[in-house]
C-alpha positions as CSV (number, residue, x, y, z in Angstrom):
1,M,116.4,142.5,-42.0
2,S,115.1,139.0,-41.1
3,K,112.3,138.6,-38.7
4,R,113.2,136.4,-35.7
5,N,110.8,134.6,-33.4
6,L,111.1,135.9,-29.8
7,L,111.3,133.5,-27.0
8,V,108.5,133.5,-24.5
9,V,110.9,132.5,-21.7
10,P,114.2,134.3,-22.5
11,E,116.1,132.1,-20.0
12,C,115.7,129.2,-22.4
13,E,118.2,130.7,-24.9
14,Q,121.2,128.7,-23.5
15,M,119.1,125.4,-23.7
16,L,118.2,126.2,-27.3
17,E,121.7,127.0,-28.2
18,S,123.0,123.7,-26.8
19,Y,120.1,121.9,-28.6
20,R,121.1,123.6,-31.9
21,E,124.8,122.5,-31.4
22,E,123.7,119.0,-30.6
23,I,121.6,118.7,-33.8
24,A,124.4,120.3,-35.9
25,M,126.9,117.7,-34.5
26,E,124.6,114.9,-35.4
27,F,124.3,116.1,-38.9
28,G,128.1,116.7,-39.1
29,V,127.8,120.4,-39.7
30,H,129.1,121.7,-36.4
31,R,132.2,123.8,-36.7
32,S,134.2,125.7,-34.2
33,V,134.3,129.5,-34.4
34,Q,137.9,129.3,-35.6
35,E,137.0,126.9,-38.4
36,M,134.0,129.1,-39.5
37,D,136.3,132.2,-39.5
38,A,138.9,130.4,-41.6
39,V,136.2,129.2,-44.1
40,S,134.8,132.8,-44.3
41,R,138.2,134.3,-44.9
42,S,138.9,131.7,-47.6
43,M,135.6,132.3,-49.3
44,T,136.0,136.1,-49.2
45,R,139.6,135.8,-50.6
46,K,138.3,133.7,-53.5
47,V,135.5,136.2,-54.3
48,L,137.9,139.1,-54.2
49,D,140.5,137.3,-56.3
50,K,137.8,136.4,-58.9
51,T,136.6,140.0,-58.9
52,E,140.1,141.3,-59.4
53,E,140.7,138.8,-62.2
54,T,137.4,139.8,-64.0
55,N,138.2,143.5,-63.6
56,S,141.8,143.1,-65.0
57,M,140.4,141.1,-68.0
58,E,137.9,144.0,-68.7
59,D,140.7,146.5,-68.6
60,C,142.6,144.6,-71.3
61,E,139.8,144.8,-73.7
């Protein structure tokens, strides 16, 4: 479990979130939730396919 710094003023969370989004957009790494979900599903599918391929190759030996 990662340790996370706690905010001294919890009400600042929304301001910090918008600041993070602004920085991410400037660096071109901001993605919508739908885009992130699609990327995650795609990566998961690739890992599962590779695992199945490796397992099927081992079964043939």
